N, C-alpha and C positions, 0 to 999 in steps of 0.2 A: 457405780458411776465413776469412781476414781480410776478404775481400770480402763474404762471406755475413754476417759479424757486422756489418759497416758498413751493409749493406741493412736488417738487423733494427733497428739503432739509428736509422736514418732514418725508419722507418715512423711511430713516435709523434711525431717532430718534424714530419714532413709533415702528419700528422693535425692537430696543434695549429695549424699555420699555416693550413691549409685551413679547418678548422672555426671557428676564432676570427676569421677574416677574411672569411668570407662574410656578407653582409648579412641572412641569414635567422636566425630564432630556431630553435635546435636543442637538443632534450633527448632523452636516451636513458633508457628505463625498462626494468628487467629483468622477469623472469617473476614476481617477487614484487610487482610494481607499485611499485617504489621507483626513485627517480632515481639513476642511476649515472654520468651525464655531462651537461654542459651547456656551451654556448659563451658567449662574451662578450656577444652580443646577448640571450641568455636571461637573463644576470645583469643586464643593463641594464633589460630589461622587467620583471623580477621585483623589481628593487631589492634583490637579495641577492647576495653572492659565491657562487661555485660551491661553495665548501667548506660553506656552510651549507645547500645544496640536496642534496648527495650523501647518499644513504642515507635520504632523507626521502620520505614519501608525497606525491605531487603535490597531494593534497587539502589538505595543510597548507601548501603553498608558493604554490599559485595559488588561494587561497580566493575571490578576487573574480571569477574567470573561470568562471562557471558554464557557459557555452556550450562553453568549452574543455574543462573537466573531463568534461562529458557524453559527449565523443567520444573520450577517451583509451583506453577499455577495449575498443575494437572488435578483433575478431580478423582482420578482412580490411582490405586497404588502403582508405583512404577520403580523399577530398579535398572540402572544402567551405569556404564562407565563414562566419566567425564574428566576433562583436564582443567585444573584450576591454575590460573596464571599466578606468578609470584616468585619469591625467592625462598625456598626453592619451588619450582613448578611441581604440582602434585597430580598424580593420576588417582582418582578415587572411584570407589563403588558408591553410587548415590542412590539412596532410597527415599522416596517421598510417600508418606503414609497419610492419606486423608483421615480426619477425625469427623465422624458424622453423629448427629443427634439420633439417639435410639428411637425417639418418639416419632419423628417425621422424616428422618434420613437426610436432613439438610446439612450442609457442610458447615462445620463450626471451626475448622482449623486444619493445620497440617503439621506433622512431625517430619523434620528433614534430618536424615542420618547419613553421614558420609564416612566411609572407611578408607583410609589411605592405603592403596595397594601399589604405590610407586615401586617399592623394592621388588615386590612380586612380579610386576610387569617388566621391570628391568631384568630380573632373572629369566623370565620367559623370553624376552627379546635376545638376551645373551645366549640362551639355549637355542633359539631360532637361528641366530647368527653362527653359532658353533655348528648347528646342523647343516647350514648352507655351506660353511667352510669344509665340513666333513664330506658332504656330497660332492663338493668341488674337487676335493682331493681324491675321492673315489673315482670321479670322472677322469681326472688326470691319470690315475693308476690304470684305469681301463683303456684310456687312449694310448698310454705308454705300453701296456700289454699288447694291444692290437698292433701298435707300431713294431714292437719287438717280434711279435708272431709273423708280421708281414715281412720283416727283414729276414726272418729265419727261413722263409720260402722263396725269397727273391734273390736273383743274382745282382750284386751291387753295381756292377758295370753297366749292364744292359737293361736292368729293371724287369727282365723276363723271370718266369718261375725257374727255380733251380732243380737239380737232378733229384733231390730228396722229394720235392713236391711232385715231380713227374712220376716217381716210382709209386707214391701213394695214390695219385690220380689214375695211373694205369691199372692198378689193381681194382679200384672202385669202378672205373668205366668198363673194364672187361667183365666184371661180375654183372653190371647192369646190362651190358649187351647180351650176355648169356640168358638173363632173365627175360629180356624183351625179344629174344631171338632176332637181334639186329646185328649190324656190322660195326666194325671199328677199324680205322686205318692209322698208320703211323708213317710219317716222313722223317727221315734222318738226313740232314744236310751238313756238309763240311766245306768251309772255304778253301779253295784250291791254292796250294803253294803258300799257305799263310805264314810259314816260317820265313820264306824269302821276302814277304811283305814287311815283316818286322825288321829283318836284317837290313833291307834296302832303304826302307822309308822311316824306320823308327817305330817304337812301341806306341807312341801317341797317335800316329796315323793308323796303326794296326788297331788300337782300341776304338778309334773313330769308325773304322770299317765294321767292327763288331757291333757298335751301337747303331749304325745306319741299317745293317741287316736286321737287327732286332726290331727296329722301328718299321721296317718294310713288313716283317712278319706280323707285328701287332696290327698294323693298319689293313692287312689283307687276308686275315683269317676270319672264320665265322665266330659269332659270339660264344658258342659252346666249345670251340677249339681251345687247346691249351698249348701255348708256345713256351719252350724252355730252352735255356742255355744248358747243354748237357755237360760242357766242359771244354776249355780251350776255345777252338774255333768251330766246335760241333754243336749243332742245334737240333732239336726234335720238336715235331708238331704232333700232338695227339688229337685225332679227329673222330669223336663219337658219331655214330650214325652216318659214316661216310664209306662209300664203296671204294674199291681199289682204283677204279677209273677216275672217280671225282677227286681222289687224293692225288693221282698222277697229274691231272689237269691243273690242280692248285700248285703243285710243285713246279711244273713247267712254267706257269705264269710267273711265280716268284723268281725262278731262275732267269728268265728273260729280263724282268725288271731289274734284278740285281746286276746283271751283265751290262745294262745300259747306264748304270748309275756312275757318276763321277764324284769321287770323294776327295774333298779339298782340305788342306790344312796348311796354313801360312802360304808359302809359295809352292807347295807340292800338290800334285794331282795324282789320283790313283783310281784304277778300275779293277774290279775283282770279279771272280766267278765262283760258283759253288757246284759241287756234285751232290746228288741226292739218291736215296733209295726208298722205295715204298713197299710196304707189306700190310696185310689185312687179317683181321679176325672175323669170322673163322675160316676164311678162304685158304690162307696159307698155314695157319697153326691154330691150335685149340687153347692157347694160353697167351696172356699179354706179353710175358717175358719172351716167349718163343717168337711172337711176331716182331718184337723189338730186335731180336737177334737177326731175324731174317731180313728186316729192313736194313740193318747194318751190313749184312752180306751184300745186299743189292747196292748199297752205297759204294762198296769197294769194287763191285763190278763197274760202276760208272767211272770210278777213278782209273781202273784198268783199261777201260775203253777210251781213254783220252781226256777225261774230266769234262766239267761244264755239261753234265748230262744228268737225266733223271732216269733211273732204271727200276722197273717193277720186278720183285723177286719171282724167279721161275724155278 
């Protein structure tokens, strides 16, 4: 009997030690929705001693915690995150555990447990922020990489593709034409007497002439064509799936358009012409480089025959 009495006496002592020393907020509410117990953490968070909470409606004790109060009256066990207003504001994981009579299942009360997860959520938010910053930096690096890659294949003055890109494209498109048993044509054009333009009008007007020609090419080639500044005043147009005749017609159209342009800079006006040569794969040669060389030969035939002409290699 003495041993049994000692065990009964130890139960409330053990309860007080456990409940008051766990780091979680604990409040017990009876069937009348009144507080019947609270631990030291609950006292600290509420800013009230337990004696002033016992027998009171939680609505009167936790008036500032609207999210908390909205969840106290559930009849089934629940667990969720809520924010508790105050100094400091807390984010907690709230558990409401109904206590039911074993005999008839009626509700006799609730145990409310709240675990402060503010630091953990802050760490998660910091990690999320860092991830967003990191992805932002990755996107910046990717954008910069794309810009640098674009710069590496573009002529800075005209914005057209450069000679390096043309060489890579010529190899790919020739291989594709060979696989598809299709044609490929190249137009090479060169502004006539361009050195005289620079000497007489200055390099600024000369640069403007190059830019105007580049825009003319960009605006008047097919979507699959590739216009490049080959070097100096020389330009090349790579035309996949284009016959010699269609390439010649395109070059003639561009020549007439350029001949009729008036290039203005400050009080100066300039008109220019270009000479061009056309060759095709596989009509004139069985490799892209060979076609390019033959188009260049045709270009010099145009220059030898008085300039401002388009010549097909023969």
